[in-house]
C-alpha positions as CSV (number, residue, x, y, z in Angstrom):
1,M,-21.2,-5.7,7.1
2,G,-19.5,-2.8,8.7
3,T,-20.7,0.1,10.8
4,I,-23.4,2.6,9.8
5,A,-20.7,5.2,9.3
6,Q,-18.8,2.9,6.9
7,R,-22.0,2.5,4.8
8,F,-22.3,6.2,4.2
9,E,-18.6,7.2,3.7
10,S,-17.5,8.4,0.3
11,G,-15.8,6.2,-2.3
12,E,-12.6,8.1,-1.7
13,Q,-12.7,7.5,2.0
14,S,-13.3,3.8,1.4
15,A,-10.4,3.7,-1.1
16,Q,-8.1,5.4,1.4
17,K,-9.0,3.0,4.2
18,G,-8.5,0.1,1.8
19,L,-5.1,1.4,0.8
20,F,-4.1,1.8,4.4
21,N,-5.3,-1.7,5.2
22,N,-3.2,-3.1,2.4
23,L,-0.2,-1.3,3.7
24,V,-0.8,-2.7,7.2
25,M,-1.1,-6.2,5.8
26,L,2.2,-5.8,4.0
27,A,3.9,-4.5,7.1
28,R,2.8,-7.4,9.2
29,V,2.9,-10.3,6.7
30,D,6.3,-11.3,8.0
31,G,5.0,-11.6,11.6
32,K,6.4,-8.4,12.9
33,V,6.0,-4.7,12.3
34,E,9.4,-2.9,12.3
35,P,9.8,0.6,13.7
36,E,10.5,1.9,10.2
37,E,7.2,0.4,9.0
38,I,5.3,1.9,11.9
39,A,6.8,5.3,11.1
40,L,5.8,5.0,7.4
41,L,2.3,3.8,8.4
42,T,1.9,6.8,10.7
43,R,2.9,9.3,8.0
44,I,0.6,7.6,5.5
45,A,-2.3,7.6,7.9
46,R,-1.8,11.3,8.5
47,S,-1.5,12.0,4.8
48,L,-4.8,10.1,4.2
49,S,-6.5,12.1,7.0
50,L,-7.2,9.0,9.0
51,T,-8.0,9.4,12.7
52,S,-6.4,7.2,15.3
53,E,-9.8,5.6,15.8
54,Q,-10.1,4.8,12.1
55,V,-6.6,3.4,12.1
56,K,-7.4,1.2,15.1
57,E,-10.6,0.0,13.4
58,I,-8.8,-0.9,10.2
59,I,-6.1,-2.8,12.1
60,E,-8.7,-4.7,14.2
61,H,-11.1,-5.5,11.3
62,P,-9.0,-5.8,8.1
63,D,-11.5,-7.9,6.3
64,Q,-13.9,-4.9,6.2
65,Y,-11.6,-2.8,4.1
66,P,-11.0,-4.3,0.6
67,M,-8.7,-2.8,-2.0
68,I,-10.4,-0.4,-4.3
69,P,-7.9,0.1,-7.1
70,P,-7.6,3.5,-8.7
71,V,-8.9,3.9,-12.3
72,G,-6.0,5.7,-13.9
73,L,-2.7,4.1,-14.9
74,D,-0.5,6.6,-13.1
75,E,-2.6,6.3,-9.9
76,R,-2.2,2.5,-10.1
77,K,1.5,2.9,-10.5
78,E,1.6,5.3,-7.5
79,R,-0.2,2.8,-5.4
80,F,2.2,0.0,-6.4
81,I,5.1,2.3,-5.5
82,Q,3.6,2.7,-2.1
83,F,3.4,-1.0,-1.7
84,V,7.0,-1.5,-2.7
85,K,8.1,1.3,-0.4
86,M,6.3,-0.4,2.5
87,I,8.0,-3.8,1.9
88,S,11.4,-2.2,1.5
89,V,11.3,0.5,4.2
90,D,13.1,-1.7,6.8
91,G,15.8,-2.7,4.3
92,V,14.7,-6.3,4.0
93,I,12.2,-7.7,1.6
94,N,11.2,-11.2,2.6
95,K,9.4,-13.8,0.5
96,D,6.0,-13.3,2.1
97,E,6.2,-9.5,1.7
98,D,7.2,-9.9,-1.9
99,K,4.5,-12.4,-2.7
100,L,1.8,-10.2,-1.1
101,A,3.0,-7.1,-2.9
102,S,3.0,-9.1,-6.2
103,K,-0.6,-10.2,-5.5
104,Y,-1.6,-6.5,-4.9
105,G,0.2,-5.6,-8.1
106,V,-1.9,-8.0,-10.1
107,A,-5.0,-6.6,-8.3
108,L,-3.9,-3.2,-9.6
109,G,-4.0,-4.5,-13.1
110,F,-0.3,-5.2,-13.7
111,H,0.5,-8.4,-15.6
112,H,2.1,-11.1,-13.4
113,E,5.0,-11.3,-15.9
114,E,5.8,-7.6,-15.5
115,I,5.6,-7.3,-11.7
116,R,9.3,-8.3,-11.0
117,D,10.6,-5.8,-13.6
118,T,8.3,-3.0,-12.3
119,E,9.3,-3.7,-8.7
120,A,13.0,-3.6,-9.6
121,L,12.5,-0.2,-11.3
122,I,10.7,1.1,-8.3
123,L,13.3,-0.1,-5.9
124,K,16.0,1.5,-8.1
125,G,14.2,4.8,-8.1
126,L,13.6,4.7,-4.3
127,R,17.3,4.0,-3.7
128,K,18.2,7.0,-6.0
129,G,15.8,9.2,-4.0
130,L,13.6,9.9,-7.0
131,S,10.2,11.4,-6.5
132,V,7.1,9.4,-7.0
133,D,6.4,11.3,-10.2
134,E,9.9,10.4,-11.5
135,I,9.4,6.8,-10.7
136,V,6.0,6.7,-12.3
137,A,7.5,8.1,-15.5
138,S,10.2,5.4,-15.4
139,I,7.7,2.5,-15.3
């Protein structure tokens, strides 16, 4: 049901919290949250203007923050890039992380058949140090 404040927040605020929740889920799907993942989550929380109280609430009640996919194709690509960045930030992508990222990719509107190729292109771009805009243009 959520708190009264959650009921009155904007769609953008809900979407940002949903995004952060998805990233937290990716970080902990393998049973541990690595220091690199914590650092990335901290940077993302700051960039989304989430307070420490909001972050704590999201982590404690993840079921209250569903994914709200962006409408535009480029925004959906950017979101998938964030997911791939989260699962690869510690240098190891395990099966559970990959499976959850693929599930999120499908929720973002990507076809299951294209997820692997898209993820490979994103990883290649990340390794090359390309910007998000450059990676978006490549997929």
